[in-house]
C-alpha positions as CSV (number, residue, x, y, z in Angstrom):
1,M,64.8,1.0,69.8
2,V,64.7,1.7,66.0
3,D,65.0,-0.5,63.0
4,P,68.8,-0.7,62.2
5,G,67.9,0.7,58.7
6,R,67.1,4.0,60.3
7,I,70.9,4.4,61.0
8,E,71.7,4.3,57.3
9,P,70.6,8.0,56.5
10,I,73.3,9.2,58.9
11,P,76.5,9.0,56.9
12,S,78.9,9.3,59.9
13,L,77.0,6.3,61.5
14,A,76.3,4.2,58.5
15,E,80.1,3.7,58.0
16,L,80.4,2.0,61.4
17,P,80.6,-1.8,61.7
18,V,77.4,-3.7,61.6
19,A,77.7,-4.7,65.2
20,V,78.1,-1.0,66.3
21,R,75.1,0.0,64.2
22,A,73.0,-2.9,65.8
23,D,73.8,-1.6,69.2
24,L,73.0,2.0,68.3
25,A,69.6,0.9,66.8
26,E,68.9,-0.7,70.2
27,A,69.6,2.5,72.1
28,F,68.2,5.2,69.7
29,D,64.6,6.3,69.8
30,E,62.8,8.1,66.9
31,V,60.8,11.2,67.4
32,G,58.8,13.7,65.4
33,I,59.3,17.3,66.1
34,P,56.9,20.0,64.7
35,K,58.1,23.0,62.9
36,G,59.1,25.9,65.3
37,A,59.6,23.6,68.3
38,R,62.6,24.2,70.5
39,I,64.7,20.9,70.7
40,A,67.2,22.2,73.2
41,R,67.7,25.5,75.0
42,Q,71.1,27.3,75.4
43,G,72.3,26.9,79.0
44,D,70.1,23.8,79.7
45,Y,71.8,20.5,80.8
46,A,72.8,18.3,77.9
47,Y,71.5,14.8,78.3
48,E,70.8,13.8,74.6
49,L,72.5,13.4,71.4
50,F,70.4,13.9,68.2
51,A,70.7,12.6,64.6
52,I,68.7,14.2,61.9
53,L,66.7,11.9,59.7
54,Q,64.5,14.6,58.1
55,G,64.3,18.3,58.3
56,I,66.3,21.3,59.1
57,A,67.4,22.6,62.5
58,R,68.3,26.2,63.2
59,I,71.2,26.6,65.7
60,E,71.1,29.9,67.6
61,Q,73.5,31.3,70.1
62,D,72.7,34.4,72.3
63,G,69.7,35.0,69.9
64,A,71.9,34.9,66.7
65,V,71.6,32.2,64.0
66,E,75.0,30.4,63.8
67,A,74.1,27.6,61.5
68,K,71.3,25.4,59.9
69,L,71.9,21.6,60.0
70,G,70.0,19.0,58.0
71,E,69.5,15.4,57.2
72,G,72.4,13.2,58.2
73,E,73.8,15.5,60.7
74,L,74.4,15.0,64.5
75,L,73.5,17.6,67.1
76,G,73.9,18.1,70.8
77,E,77.4,16.4,70.9
78,I,79.2,19.4,72.3
79,G,77.2,19.6,75.6
80,L,77.6,15.8,76.1
81,L,81.4,15.8,75.2
82,L,82.7,19.0,76.6
83,T,80.5,21.4,78.6
84,G,77.6,19.4,80.2
85,R,75.4,22.3,79.1
86,R,73.8,23.2,75.8
87,T,76.0,25.8,74.1
88,A,73.2,26.8,71.7
89,T,69.4,26.7,71.2
90,I,68.2,24.2,68.6
91,V,65.1,25.0,66.9
92,A,63.1,23.0,64.3
93,E,63.1,25.1,61.1
94,T,60.9,22.6,59.5
95,P,58.9,19.5,60.8
96,M,61.8,16.9,61.7
97,R,62.4,13.4,62.4
98,L,65.2,12.7,64.8
99,L,67.0,9.8,66.3
100,T,67.7,10.6,70.0
101,L,70.2,8.9,72.3
102,F,70.2,9.7,76.0
103,E,73.5,10.5,77.9
104,Q,73.7,7.2,79.8
105,S,73.4,5.1,76.6
106,F,75.7,7.5,74.8
107,R,78.4,6.9,77.5
108,Q,77.9,3.2,77.5
109,L,78.1,2.9,73.8
110,S,81.2,5.2,73.6
111,R,83.0,2.9,76.1
112,K,81.9,-0.3,74.3
113,H,82.6,1.1,70.8
114,P,85.4,3.7,70.7
115,E,84.9,4.0,66.9
116,F,81.4,5.5,67.7
117,S,83.0,7.9,70.3
118,A,85.5,8.9,67.5
119,V,82.6,9.6,65.0
120,V,80.8,11.8,67.6
121,H,84.0,13.7,68.5
122,G,84.7,14.3,64.9
123,S,81.2,15.9,64.3
124,S,82.0,18.4,66.9
125,Q,85.2,19.6,65.4
126,G,85.0,23.3,64.3
127,R,81.6,23.9,65.8
128,F,80.6,26.8,68.0
129,T,81.4,26.0,71.6
130,S,81.0,29.2,73.5
131,T,79.2,28.6,76.8
132,T,77.6,32.0,77.1
133,T,73.9,31.6,78.0
134,A,71.1,33.8,76.7
């Protein structure tokens, strides 16, 4: 559980209705990640959605850097929504603060609040979705 104010730095979530944000705050946890730590590994099972509160994540696929994502962005949604597996490795380029949401809570919130599901689906549009594993 996090303070509902921790949802505000995530633009796509901050625009959701107050009741949805309150439910998200109850379901999210906040974690600190040190620079260089691997947050997720390509090919592993996907069981978490992440929202970046602070820091930069490097997204790698098959050893190549595909993107860098920063504050306010969602990560890990492709594995939850589409493949069941991580399609890329996520590495903390800097020290990070993340909100994390486990798959079961993600599914429950998506059913209860279709607008939340739509936000997460929207964040996955145009992202790299190859399922090749390194």
